[in-house]
Every structure is written in C-alpha cells, then in structure tokens.
C-alpha positions in Angstrom: 81.3 137.0 76.3 83.3 137.8 79.4 83.5 141.3 78.6 79.8 141.7 78.3 79.2 139.6 81.5 81.5 141.6 83.5 79.7 144.8 82.3 76.5 143.4 83.2 77.7 142.5 86.7 79.3 145.9 87.2 76.1 147.6 86.3 73.8 145.3 88.3 72.6 146.6 91.7 72.2 143.1 93.2 73.9 139.8 92.1 72.4 136.4 92.9 73.4 132.8 92.5 71.4 129.6 93.3 74.0 127.9 95.5 77.4 128.4 97.1 79.5 126.7 94.5 78.0 128.9 91.7 78.6 132.0 93.8 82.2 131.0 94.4 82.9 130.6 90.8 81.4 133.8 89.6 83.0 135.8 92.5 86.3 134.3 91.8 86.2 134.9 88.1 84.6 138.4 88.0 85.6 139.9 91.3 82.0 141.1 92.3 80.1 140.1 95.4 77.2 137.6 95.0 74.4 136.6 97.4 72.3 133.5 97.5 68.7 132.9 96.3 68.0 129.2 95.9 65.5 127.7 93.4 62.5 128.3 95.9 59.5 126.2 95.9 55.9 127.5 95.7 54.8 127.8 99.3 51.4 126.2 98.9 53.0 122.9 97.6 55.3 122.5 100.6 54.6 119.5 102.8 54.1 120.6 106.5 52.6 117.5 108.0 54.0 116.0 111.2 56.5 113.2 111.6 57.2 111.8 108.1 56.4 108.2 107.5 58.3 105.8 105.0 56.4 105.3 101.7 55.1 101.7 101.1 55.9 101.7 97.5 59.3 100.1 96.4 59.2 102.0 93.1 61.7 104.9 93.0 61.1 108.0 90.7 63.4 109.7 88.3 63.1 113.5 88.1 64.8 116.3 86.1 66.2 116.3 82.6 69.3 115.0 81.0 71.8 117.6 79.9 74.2 115.1 78.3 73.6 112.0 76.1 76.0 110.1 78.2 74.1 110.8 81.4 71.0 109.3 79.9 72.7 106.4 78.4 74.6 105.6 81.7 71.3 106.1 83.9 69.3 103.7 81.5 72.1 101.2 81.7 72.4 101.2 85.6 68.7 101.3 86.3 68.0 98.6 83.9 70.4 96.4 85.5 69.4 97.2 89.0 66.3 95.4 88.8 64.2 98.3 90.0 61.7 99.9 87.5 61.3 103.7 88.0 58.8 106.4 86.9 60.4 109.4 85.2 59.0 112.9 85.3 60.9 115.1 83.0 61.6 116.0 79.4 61.5 112.7 77.5 61.1 114.4 74.1 64.4 116.4 74.2 65.4 117.6 70.7 69.1 117.1 71.5 69.1 113.7 72.9 68.3 110.2 71.5 65.6 108.9 74.0 63.5 106.1 72.3 60.6 104.2 73.8 62.4 100.7 73.2 65.5 101.9 75.3 63.3 103.1 78.1 61.3 99.9 78.1 64.5 97.9 78.4 65.6 100.1 81.2 62.3 99.7 83.2 61.8 103.5 82.8 58.2 104.5 82.6 58.2 108.2 81.1 55.4 110.5 82.1 56.9 113.6 80.6 56.5 117.1 82.1 53.4 117.4 84.5 52.2 120.4 86.4 54.0 121.1 89.6 50.9 120.6 91.9 50.5 117.1 90.2 54.3 116.4 90.4 54.3 117.1 94.2 51.3 114.7 94.8 52.9 111.9 92.7 56.4 112.3 94.5 54.6 111.7 97.7 53.8 108.2 96.6 57.5 107.1 95.9 60.1 106.2 98.5 62.9 108.3 96.9 63.9 110.2 93.9 66.8 109.5 91.4 68.7 112.6 90.0 71.2 112.1 87.3 74.5 114.0 87.4 77.9 114.1 85.7 80.9 111.8 86.5 83.3 114.8 86.1 85.8 112.6 84.3 85.9 114.9 81.2 84.3 114.9 77.9 80.9 116.3 79.0 79.2 118.2 76.1 78.0 120.8 78.5 80.8 121.3 81.0 79.3 124.3 82.8 76.1 122.2 83.8 78.4 119.3 84.8 80.5 121.2 87.1 78.1 123.8 88.3 74.5 122.7 88.2 72.3 122.1 91.2 69.1 120.7 89.9 66.1 122.6 91.2 64.0 119.3 91.4 66.2 118.2 94.3 64.9 121.0 96.4 61.3 120.7 94.9 61.2 116.9 96.1 62.8 117.6 99.5 60.2 120.4 100.1 57.2 119.0 98.6 57.5 115.4 99.4 60.2 115.0 102.0 61.7 112.6 99.5 65.2 111.1 100.1 67.5 111.8 97.0 69.8 109.3 95.2 72.2 111.3 93.1 73.9 109.4 90.2 77.5 110.4 89.4 80.5 112.0 91.1 80.6 112.8 94.7 82.0 116.2 93.6 78.9 117.4 91.8 76.9 120.2 93.3 74.0 117.8 93.5 76.1 115.4 95.6 77.5 118.1 97.7 74.0 119.4 98.5 72.6 116.0 99.4 75.7 115.1 101.6 75.8 118.5 103.4 72.2 118.4 104.3 72.0 114.7 105.0 68.9 114.0 102.8 70.1 111.2 100.6 72.9 109.1 99.1 75.2 109.3 96.1 76.2 106.3 93.7 78.5 106.2 90.8 77.2 104.8 87.4 77.6 101.2 88.5 74.7 98.7 88.5 76.1 97.1 91.7 76.5 100.4 93.6 73.2 101.7 92.5 71.3 98.5 93.4 73.1 98.7 96.8 72.1 102.4 97.3 68.6 101.6 96.3 68.2 98.7 98.8 69.6 100.9 101.6 67.4 103.7 100.7 64.4 101.3 101.0 65.1 100.4 104.5 62.5 101.9 106.9 65.2 103.3 109.2 67.0 105.0 106.3 63.7 106.4 105.0 62.8 107.9 108.5 66.1 109.5 108.9 66.4 111.1 105.6 62.8 112.1 105.5 62.9 113.7 109.0 65.9 115.9 107.8 63.9 116.9 104.8 61.0 117.8 106.9 63.1 120.1 108.9 64.3 121.9 105.9 61.3 122.1 103.7 59.9 125.5 104.8 63.4 127.1 104.4 63.1 126.7 100.6 59.5 128.4 100.4 58.9 131.2 98.0 56.7 132.9 100.5 57.6 136.7 100.4 60.3 136.3 97.9 58.9 139.0 95.6 59.0 141.8 98.1 62.4 140.4 99.3 63.9 140.7 95.7 62.3 144.3 95.2 63.7 145.5 98.6 67.1 143.9 98.1 67.5 145.3 94.6 66.7 148.7 95.8 69.2 148.3 98.7 71.9 146.7 96.7 72.2 143.9 99.2 69.8 141.4 100.8 67.4 143.1 103.3 67.7 139.9 105.5 70.0 136.8 105.6 67.3 134.2 105.3 68.8 132.6 102.2 72.3 132.9 103.4 71.3 131.1 106.8 69.9 128.2 104.7 73.5 127.4 103.5 75.3 128.2 106.7 78.4 126.2 106.9 78.2 125.0 103.4 81.7 124.9 101.7 81.1 126.4 98.2 84.8 126.9 97.7 85.4 123.1 97.6 84.1 123.2 94.0 87.7 124.6 93.2 88.9 121.0 93.5 86.8 120.2 90.5 86.7 123.2 88.2 89.7 123.7 85.8 91.7 126.7 86.5 90.6 128.3 83.2 87.1 128.6 84.5 88.5 131.3 86.8 90.4 133.4 84.1 88.6 136.2 82.4 89.4 136.3 78.6 88.9 140.0 78.7 91.8 140.2 81.2 94.0 137.8 79.4 
C-alpha cells in the first residue's frame, strides 16, 4: 500500500532504483531522493577481449521472461513469420502463461529453459544478437507496472558478457527501448512480422554488428558488480552514494521522459488523496 511504501522510504537510509525512469517515477510519487544501482553483472563473466568481431551464426537468441500472455503470443507470431528460428533462454514453464511445445515449434523457437549464468554467457557469445520482448504500451497489459517501468536485466547481461546487440520488440517508449537507443547498442521493432524481419536483416549485416558490438564493449565493464558489496555498505552508512560510479553510467539519460507514457494516476499517492 502507498502508506506503507511511503513509511518504508522515509525510514530508509538509502533509496536505490535500477534505472532513471524508475527513479523518476518513485521520486515524483513519494517525494524522496533516489540514487541508481543498475542490475550489475558478475565481474568474472564480463567479456574484456579486444575489438569485437561479428558472430558467424545467423540464429538470434531470445532472452528473458514473458510477463504478459500477449507479449508471448505476439512474439511467437512475429518470430514465426519472420523466417528466422531462435533459441530461447528463459522460463518456458511459467505457471501463469500458456506456453505449449507445439506453439513454440510453429514459431521456430527452441526453448532451453533457465541455465546457469556462466553457461548463458558462453552461449550468448555464439549468437549474432539477442531479442527481448517488451510491451506495446497501448493499454490492456495485465501487469502495467512492468510494462511501463521494467528494464530487463538480461539486456545488461547480454551487453556485458557477450557484447551482443539487442533487438527490443514493442514500443519505442518502453524502458528497454530507451536504454538501447540511448546507448546505441541495438534496435527496436514493433510487433510486426515485416518490421521484425527488416530489423533482423539489418542486425545481421557485418557493419551493423561491428558498430553495436563496439559500443557494447566500451560499456561492458561499467556494469560490473566488482566492489558493489562494499559500495552498498558504505553508502548505506553514509546515507548517499560514496562515489558516483553508477550515476556516471547514466549521464545524460532522460529518465523524466517516461512521464510521456505513465498515466498521471501513477504519480498520485492514495494516502494523500
């Protein structure tokens, strides 16, 4: 409830959000200052090799989980019609979604389930890019908060561990799309078979691969979890970040732009009204 959340934030010595849009939404609604701590990646899995090279395989990989039945249905539809089969690493046995083997087969989606992160990092390096489903933001989502404010951690994981370009499916206004556009590490396509096919063909071009991979390589180490434990402990004791390492990652990132998408009611506290 809003009352309890407000009290929790008031009593907290340190308030953190994973990305600028989420920080903006919480600060505007509750009136407390937040700082950033993204979904950091295990340091030993981060790819630190030299100039990244395009991957020879033409088979994309789908990462992450589906938070809405419609996202899965639309993803299966457009990928099936795109002509490009994909490997999927995520929860294909979700208890709240209808994901049957026949539907996956028709769509050309090979489900591998959830694998250990070290194995996932290794497998991602064998694919040309990753596909991440997101919302259309046209209303009707069963989990509106996730649709508006989620930045899937697997985007950061793929970027840091494999320098993999990212294709976000859904609206240009989702947090996933904003992240990819801001950092220049991939593309965005609506749930249209023609648009997805065109985006895939573009992402498979060697020049496009090299450009996006070079940008991902330059960013990878900035999402490392090295030292995050001591950073959290010292920052909690101090009541603010001991250094701006994570603020600097998102320098120039317009989190307030999410206000164009979020309904005004998201900023009103029910306790106040």
